[in-house]
C-alpha positions as CSV (number, residue, x, y, z in Angstrom):
1,M,80.5,-113.4,148.2
2,R,79.4,-117.0,146.7
3,D,81.1,-118.8,149.4
4,R,79.3,-116.8,151.8
5,R,76.0,-117.5,150.4
6,T,76.6,-120.8,150.4
7,L,77.7,-120.9,153.9
8,I,74.3,-118.9,154.8
9,R,72.5,-121.5,152.9
10,I,74.2,-124.5,154.6
11,L,73.7,-123.3,158.1
12,L,69.8,-122.5,157.3
13,V,69.0,-126.2,156.1
14,F,71.0,-127.3,159.1
15,G,68.8,-125.2,161.3
16,V,65.7,-126.8,159.5
17,V,66.7,-130.1,159.8
18,S,67.6,-129.5,163.4
19,L,64.2,-128.3,164.0
20,A,62.4,-131.5,162.4
21,V,64.8,-133.8,164.5
22,A,64.2,-131.9,167.7
23,G,60.1,-131.8,167.2
24,Y,60.3,-135.6,166.1
25,M,62.3,-136.0,169.4
26,F,59.9,-133.8,171.8
27,R,56.5,-134.3,169.9
28,D,55.0,-136.9,172.6
29,Q,55.8,-133.9,175.2
30,L,53.7,-131.6,173.2
31,S,50.4,-131.2,174.8
32,V,47.5,-128.5,175.8
33,D,48.4,-128.6,179.3
34,M,52.0,-127.9,178.3
35,L,51.3,-125.0,176.3
36,Q,48.9,-123.6,178.5
37,Q,51.6,-123.7,181.5
38,R,54.0,-121.9,179.4
39,L,51.9,-119.2,178.1
40,D,49.9,-118.4,181.6
41,A,52.7,-116.8,182.9
42,L,53.8,-114.4,179.6
43,G,50.7,-111.9,179.9
44,F,50.5,-109.6,177.0
45,L,53.0,-111.4,175.2
46,A,51.2,-114.8,175.3
47,P,49.6,-114.0,172.0
48,L,53.3,-113.5,169.9
49,V,54.7,-116.3,171.6
50,F,51.9,-118.5,171.0
51,M,51.9,-117.8,167.1
52,A,55.8,-118.0,167.1
53,F,55.8,-121.5,168.6
54,Y,52.9,-122.4,166.0
55,A,55.1,-121.0,163.3
56,V,58.1,-123.0,164.8
57,A,56.1,-126.3,165.0
58,A,55.1,-126.1,161.4
59,V,58.7,-125.8,160.1
60,A,59.6,-128.8,163.2
61,F,56.7,-131.3,161.8
62,L,55.1,-130.7,164.8
63,P,51.2,-131.6,164.8
64,G,49.7,-128.2,164.6
65,L,46.4,-129.5,165.8
66,V,47.6,-129.2,169.4
67,F,48.4,-125.5,168.9
68,T,44.8,-124.9,167.3
69,I,43.0,-126.2,170.3
70,A,45.2,-124.8,172.7
71,G,44.3,-121.4,171.1
72,G,40.6,-122.1,171.9
73,V,41.5,-122.9,175.7
74,L,43.9,-119.8,176.0
75,F,42.3,-117.4,174.2
76,G,38.8,-118.2,173.3
77,P,37.0,-118.7,170.1
78,V,37.8,-115.7,168.0
79,F,41.1,-114.5,169.1
80,G,42.1,-118.2,169.3
81,T,41.4,-118.7,165.7
82,F,43.0,-115.8,164.7
83,Y,46.1,-116.7,166.4
84,S,46.0,-120.1,165.4
85,L,45.2,-119.2,162.0
86,T,48.1,-116.7,161.6
87,G,50.6,-119.0,163.5
88,A,50.0,-121.9,161.1
89,T,50.0,-119.5,157.8
90,L,53.2,-117.9,159.0
91,G,54.9,-121.5,159.5
92,A,53.3,-122.6,156.2
93,T,55.2,-119.7,154.5
94,L,58.7,-120.2,156.3
95,A,58.4,-123.8,154.9
96,F,57.2,-122.6,151.7
97,L,60.3,-120.3,151.4
98,V,62.7,-122.9,152.8
99,A,61.8,-125.3,150.1
100,R,62.0,-122.8,147.5
101,Y,65.3,-121.1,148.0
102,L,67.2,-123.2,150.2
103,A,66.3,-127.1,150.7
104,S,64.8,-128.1,147.3
105,D,66.9,-131.3,146.9
106,W,65.8,-132.5,150.5
107,V,62.0,-131.6,150.2
108,A,61.7,-133.5,146.7
109,A,63.4,-136.2,148.4
110,R,60.7,-136.3,151.1
111,A,57.8,-135.7,149.2
112,G,58.5,-138.7,146.9
113,G,56.5,-139.3,143.8
114,R,53.3,-137.1,145.0
115,L,55.5,-133.7,144.1
116,Q,55.1,-134.3,140.7
117,Q,51.2,-134.7,141.2
118,L,51.3,-131.2,143.0
119,I,53.4,-129.5,140.3
120,Q,50.9,-130.6,137.8
121,G,47.6,-129.5,139.8
122,V,49.5,-126.0,140.5
123,E,50.1,-125.6,136.8
124,R,46.6,-126.5,135.8
125,E,44.8,-124.6,138.5
126,G,47.0,-122.3,140.3
127,W,46.0,-120.9,143.6
128,R,42.7,-123.0,143.5
129,F,44.8,-126.3,143.8
130,V,46.2,-124.7,146.7
131,A,43.1,-123.8,148.0
132,F,41.7,-127.3,147.5
133,T,44.7,-128.8,149.3
134,R,43.9,-126.7,152.4
135,L,40.0,-127.7,152.5
136,V,40.9,-131.5,151.6
137,P,43.4,-133.5,153.5
138,V,44.7,-135.2,150.6
139,F,48.6,-134.5,151.7
140,P,49.9,-134.1,155.2
141,F,50.2,-130.5,156.3
142,N,53.5,-130.2,157.5
143,L,54.8,-131.9,153.9
144,L,52.6,-129.8,151.7
145,N,53.8,-126.6,152.9
146,Y,57.3,-127.3,152.2
147,A,56.2,-129.3,148.6
148,L,54.3,-126.5,147.3
149,G,57.6,-124.3,147.8
150,L,58.9,-126.3,144.8
151,T,56.1,-125.3,142.3
152,R,55.6,-122.1,140.5
153,I,52.7,-120.8,142.7
154,P,53.3,-117.1,143.5
155,L,53.9,-116.5,147.0
156,G,51.4,-114.0,147.7
157,H,48.5,-116.5,145.9
158,Y,50.1,-119.3,148.1
159,V,49.8,-117.4,151.4
160,L,46.3,-115.7,150.5
161,A,44.6,-119.4,149.6
162,S,46.1,-121.0,152.5
163,Y,45.0,-118.6,155.0
164,V,41.5,-118.1,153.7
165,C,41.2,-121.9,153.1
166,M,42.5,-123.3,156.5
167,F,40.0,-121.0,158.6
168,P,37.2,-123.7,158.7
169,G,39.2,-126.3,160.0
170,A,40.9,-123.6,162.5
171,F,37.7,-122.2,163.7
172,A,36.5,-125.7,164.1
173,Y,39.3,-127.0,166.4
174,T,39.6,-123.7,168.2
175,W,36.0,-124.0,169.2
176,I,36.7,-127.4,170.5
177,G,39.5,-126.1,172.8
178,H,36.9,-123.3,174.0
179,A,34.3,-126.0,174.5
180,G,36.5,-128.1,176.7
181,A,37.5,-125.1,178.6
182,E,34.3,-124.0,179.1
183,T,32.8,-127.5,180.3
184,V,35.8,-127.8,182.9
185,A,35.1,-124.4,184.2
186,G,31.4,-125.4,184.9
187,G,29.7,-122.5,183.1
188,R,26.3,-122.6,181.6
189,G,27.5,-122.2,178.4
190,G,29.6,-125.4,178.7
191,I,26.8,-127.8,177.2
192,Q,25.9,-125.2,174.4
193,A,29.8,-124.7,173.4
194,I,30.1,-128.5,172.8
195,L,26.9,-128.7,170.6
196,V,28.2,-125.9,168.5
197,A,31.8,-127.7,168.6
198,I,30.0,-131.1,167.2
199,G,28.3,-129.3,164.4
200,L,31.3,-127.4,163.3
201,L,33.4,-130.7,163.5
202,A,30.6,-132.5,161.4
203,A,30.6,-129.2,158.8
204,V,34.5,-130.0,158.6
205,M,34.2,-133.7,157.8
206,F,31.7,-132.9,155.4
207,L,33.6,-130.3,153.3
208,P,35.9,-132.6,151.4
209,R,32.8,-134.4,149.9
210,L,31.3,-131.0,148.9
211,V,34.5,-129.6,147.7
212,R,35.2,-132.7,145.6
213,R,31.7,-132.5,144.3
214,L,31.9,-129.0,143.0
215,R,35.1,-129.7,141.7
216,G,33.6,-132.2,139.7
217,R,36.4,-134.5,139.3
218,P,38.7,-136.6,141.8
219,V,42.1,-135.6,143.0
220,A,45.3,-137.8,141.7
221,L,46.8,-137.5,145.0
222,D,46.4,-140.5,147.8
223,S,43.9,-139.4,150.6
224,T,46.1,-138.8,153.7
225,E,45.1,-137.2,157.0
226,K,47.2,-133.9,157.6
227,E,48.5,-133.1,161.0
228,G,47.6,-129.5,162.2
């Protein structure tokens, strides 16, 4: 039984590493147009496949921003936000579970010295720290998902804080995709959609400063632009 569990663990770790390598090799081919071509022919299955692709992308260290913008192009601002946010959260949860139960040593090596700062932050503030790291780009998104799996944050708190606090960014970038699609289509709402997109993007860019002021103290982590 123990040998069987060890084999399963090795196979799962190998699968995650393979996804990461494949993601690195094919990341330059990932684009909104490519996703649109792949999903347009799927009909009612397109949302499910889109969310599955997004989840795999998060595990494989692919840039989620492309998927979020594509969600706005393919599904509009409302459903696009929902599908993108759900896919991103699912991927973040899978990465979290892999780190917690399967590949802790590998994740610790990739996270480096910042891992201890994450652990201390979670121990000090719990889900609030997770919420902060989702709102403020202090850590690369894909690596953050894995690193948080090595902390003591309960899974439910992690998932809920991630889903809620990733919403502003997801909505803003989904709307950018929607605005681009409206402009290309030449509809009357194209200009208005672009203006709304600019306003949402400005609000998302201002959000980290607002959150830092509300917290009342700086974050120990180095500021790094997150992907996705």
